[in-house]
C-alpha positions in Angstrom: -35.7 -6.0 -10.8 -36.9 -8.9 -13.0 -34.4 -10.3 -15.6 -34.2 -8.9 -19.1 -36.5 -10.7 -21.5 -34.9 -12.1 -24.8 -36.8 -12.0 -28.1 -35.6 -13.4 -31.4 -37.1 -14.7 -34.7 -37.7 -18.1 -36.2 -34.5 -18.0 -38.3 -32.6 -18.7 -35.1 -31.4 -22.3 -34.6 -32.4 -22.9 -31.0 -33.0 -26.3 -29.3 -36.5 -26.4 -27.7 -35.0 -27.0 -24.2 -32.9 -23.8 -24.5 -36.0 -21.8 -25.5 -38.0 -23.2 -22.6 -35.3 -22.9 -20.0 -34.7 -19.2 -20.6 -38.2 -18.2 -21.7 -37.0 -17.0 -25.0 -39.7 -15.5 -27.2 -39.5 -16.6 -30.9 -41.4 -14.5 -33.4 -42.1 -16.4 -36.6 -41.2 -15.0 -40.1 -43.9 -15.1 -42.6 -42.9 -16.5 -46.0 -44.9 -15.6 -49.1 -44.9 -18.2 -51.8 -47.0 -17.3 -54.8 -50.2 -15.7 -53.4 -50.0 -17.7 -50.1 -48.4 -16.8 -46.7 -46.8 -19.4 -44.4 -45.5 -19.1 -40.9 -42.0 -20.3 -40.3 -42.3 -22.8 -37.5 -41.2 -26.3 -36.6 -43.8 -27.8 -39.1 -42.7 -25.7 -42.1 -39.4 -27.0 -43.5 -37.2 -25.9 -46.4 -38.4 -29.0 -48.3 -42.0 -27.9 -47.9 -41.1 -24.3 -49.0 -39.7 -25.7 -52.3 -42.7 -27.9 -52.7 -45.0 -24.9 -52.3 -42.9 -22.9 -54.7 -43.1 -25.6 -57.4 -46.9 -25.7 -57.0 -47.0 -21.9 -57.4 -44.8 -22.0 -60.4 -47.1 -24.7 -62.0 -49.9 -22.1 -61.6 -47.8 -19.5 -63.4 -46.7 -17.6 -60.2 -42.9 -17.6 -60.8 -41.6 -15.1 -58.2 -39.1 -16.3 -55.6 -40.3 -16.7 -52.0 -40.5 -13.4 -50.0 -39.5 -13.1 -46.3 -41.9 -10.9 -44.3 -42.1 -9.8 -40.7 -45.3 -9.5 -38.6 -46.7 -5.9 -38.6 -45.7 -3.3 -36.0 -48.8 -4.0 -33.9 -47.8 -7.6 -33.5 -44.4 -6.5 -32.2 -46.1 -4.1 -29.8 -48.1 -7.0 -28.4 -45.0 -9.1 -27.9 -43.2 -6.1 -26.2 -46.0 -5.3 -23.9 -46.7 -8.8 -22.6 -44.6 -8.3 -19.5 -46.0 -5.0 -18.4 -44.7 -1.5 -18.4 -41.1 -0.8 -17.4 -39.9 -4.2 -18.6 -36.4 -4.5 -20.1 -36.1 -6.4 -23.4 -33.3 -7.4 -25.8 -34.2 -8.4 -29.4 -31.6 -10.2 -31.5 -32.7 -10.8 -35.1 -31.6 -12.3 -38.4 -29.3 -10.1 -40.5 -31.1 -6.9 -41.5 -29.8 -7.4 -45.1 -32.0 -10.5 -45.4 -34.9 -10.1 -43.0 -37.3 -7.2 -42.2 -37.6 -8.3 -38.5 -34.9 -6.0 -37.2 -36.4 -2.9 -38.9 -40.0 -3.7 -37.8 -38.8 -4.4 -34.2 -37.0 -1.0 -34.2 -40.1 0.8 -35.3 -42.2 -0.8 -32.5 -39.4 -0.1 -29.9 -39.4 3.6 -30.8 -43.2 3.7 -30.3 -42.6 2.5 -26.7 -39.7 4.6 -25.9 -39.9 5.9 -22.3 -42.2 3.2 -21.2 -40.0 0.2 -21.9 -36.2 -0.3 -22.2 -35.8 -2.2 -25.5 -32.5 -2.9 -27.3 -33.0 -4.2 -30.9 -29.8 -5.8 -32.3 -28.9 -6.9 -35.8 -27.0 -10.2 -35.6 -25.5 -9.8 -39.1 -25.9 -13.5 -39.1 -28.3 -16.4 -39.6 -29.5 -19.8 -38.3 -26.9 -21.4 -35.9 -25.0 -18.1 -35.6 -28.1 -16.2 -34.6 -29.0 -18.9 -32.2 -25.6 -18.8 -30.5 -26.0 -15.0 -30.0 -29.5 -15.5 -28.6 -28.3 -18.2 -26.2 -25.5 -15.9 -25.0 -28.0 -13.2 -24.4 -30.4 -15.5 -22.6 -27.7 -17.0 -20.3 -26.5 -13.5 -19.5 -30.0 -12.4 -18.7 -30.5 -15.4 -16.4 -27.3 -14.4 -14.6 -28.7 -11.0 -13.9 -27.0 -8.9 -16.7 -28.5 -5.6 -17.7 -29.6 -4.6 -21.2 -26.4 -2.8 -21.8 -24.3 -5.6 -20.5 -26.1 -8.1 -22.8 -25.6 -5.7 -25.8 -21.9 -5.6 -25.1 -21.7 -9.4 -25.1 -23.6 -9.6 -28.4 -21.5 -6.9 -30.1 -18.4 -8.6 -28.9 -19.4 -12.0 -30.4 -20.7 -10.9 -33.8 -17.3 -10.3 -35.4 -16.3 -13.9 -34.5 -19.1 -15.6 -36.4 -18.5 -16.7 -40.0 -20.8 -18.2 -42.6 -19.9 -19.6 -46.0 -22.0 -21.7 -48.3 -22.3 -23.1 -51.8 -25.5 -23.1 -53.8 -26.4 -24.4 -57.2 -29.5 -22.2 -57.4 -27.9 -19.2 -59.1 -31.2 -17.6 -60.0 -31.8 -17.0 -56.3 -28.5 -15.1 -56.1 -29.7 -12.4 -58.6 -31.7 -11.1 -55.6 -29.7 -12.1 -52.6 -26.1 -11.6 -53.8 -26.5 -9.2 -56.8 -25.5 -11.8 -59.3 -26.3 -10.6 -62.8 -29.0 -12.5 -64.8 -26.6 -13.3 -67.6 -24.1 -14.7 -65.1 -26.9 -16.7 -63.5 -28.0 -18.2 -66.8 -24.5 -19.1 -67.9 -23.5 -20.5 -64.6 -26.6 -22.7 -64.4 -25.9 -24.0 -67.9 -22.3 -24.8 -66.9 -23.3 -26.5 -63.6 -21.6 -23.9 -61.5 -21.8 -23.9 -57.7 -21.3 -20.4 -56.2 -19.5 -19.8 -53.0 -21.0 -17.1 -50.8 -19.8 -15.5 -47.5 -21.6 -13.3 -45.1 -19.8 -9.9 -44.9 -21.5 -7.5 -42.4 -24.7 -9.4 -42.9 -24.7 -9.3 -46.7 -24.2 -12.3 -49.0 -21.2 -11.8 -51.2 -20.1 -14.1 -54.0 -16.5 -15.2 -53.5 -15.7 -17.9 -56.2 -17.3 -20.7 -58.2 -16.6 -24.4 -58.7 -18.1 -27.0 -60.9 -18.1 -30.3 -58.9 -19.6 -31.3 -55.5 -16.2 -32.8 -54.6 -14.7 -29.3 -55.0 -17.4 -27.9 -52.7 -16.4 -30.2 -49.9 -12.7 -29.3 -50.4 -13.4 -25.6 -50.3 -15.5 -25.8 -47.2 -13.0 -28.0 -45.5 -10.2 -25.5 -46.4 -12.3 -22.6 -45.1 -12.9 -24.2 -41.7 -9.4 -25.5 -41.0 -7.9 -22.0 -41.6 -9.2 -20.9 -38.2 -6.7 -21.1 -35.4 -9.3 -21.8 -32.8 -13.0 -22.9 -33.2 -15.4 -23.0 -30.4 -18.6 -24.2 -32.3 -19.2 -25.4 -35.8 -22.4 -26.2 -37.7 -23.2 -27.7 -41.1 -26.5 -27.3 -43.0 -27.5 -28.6 -46.4 -30.3 -29.3 -48.9 -29.8 -32.3 -51.2 -26.1 -32.5 -50.3 -26.4 -35.4 -47.7 -23.4 -37.4 -48.9 -21.2 -34.3 -49.3 -22.2 -33.1 -45.8 -21.3 -36.5 -44.3 -18.0 -36.4 -46.1 -17.2 -32.9 -44.9 -18.1 -33.7 -41.3 -16.0 -36.9 -41.3 -13.0 -35.0 -42.6 -13.4 -32.2 -40.1 -13.8 -34.6 -37.2 -10.5 -36.2 -38.1 -8.8 -32.8 -38.2 -10.7 -31.1 -35.3 -11.6 -33.9 -32.9 -12.3 -31.6 -30.0 -14.6 -29.2 -31.9 -18.4 -29.7 -31.5 -19.9 -30.2 -35.0 -23.6 -29.7 -35.2 -25.8 -31.0 -38.0 -28.6 -28.4 -38.2 -31.8 -27.9 -40.2 -31.8 -25.6 -43.2 -34.2 -22.8 -42.2 -36.9 -21.7 -44.7 -36.0 -18.1 -44.1 -32.5 -18.8 -45.3 -33.6 -21.2 -48.0 -35.7 -18.4 -49.6 -32.4 -16.6 -50.4 -30.1 -19.5 -51.3 -32.6 -21.9 -52.9 -32.3 -25.7 -53.1 -29.1 -27.8 -53.6 -27.0 -26.0 -50.9 -24.4 -26.8 -48.3 -22.8 -24.5 -45.9 -20.9 -24.0 -42.6 -21.3 -21.6 -39.7 -18.1 -21.1 -37.5 -17.8 -19.4 -34.2 -14.2 -18.9 -33.3 -14.9 -17.7 -29.7 -13.6 -14.7 -27.9 -10.2 -14.8 -26.2 
């Protein structure tokens, strides 16, 4: 029997060599800015997303970016590439933020009986999603079945943690249910909101006023873990603060791999500009 094929979406942080080695299929998000649609790929950065958004706003189109999935027929095409009877595991960005999981589920239901397809909600984003996909791909390469891969993913999900700060409080009215009055007042006061992922949802935890406090809070969050296997830091317009945070963490956690990763547009659409965050995988013991 051929190995299980692994599919994910463009929110996943995956080095190109990992994608190539394991034959991982990456389905791009579509991001609507104003009246235009853009595919999330290596050539479309968070910075370009914000540039396009500013252009749209100058034209009077003030809505925030929208994350879209390809239609069901596109998923059917991806699923059927390998021929009838194939086994597939899909691992996607949190269903609370992306429509990929829901669309993949619809397509999988349409092929029930002809293909074995397991569609999984990572409840995570970016580096966290990428780690899960890599685990799935490595297990598939070792001959694991769909159900065995699903158990690996389900076991790892509770050990992934995301926390981030953002200055773009108007984005949080949509993504973290922040009230418009809170958003306006917080923006006027220069507040930076701390968010954590809880079962795939963005939840506001606390607020600080200075960028130095942001670094302190993220550092305190990370060092509370008794054991960390992988750690990633992303940012937009927080270069100095990210450097300061990484330097402090490397002194305290010299054996932990710390990855500087890109800020994916499909996450930037929910957090906005002026953001810094960490993704922690504590491992399974």
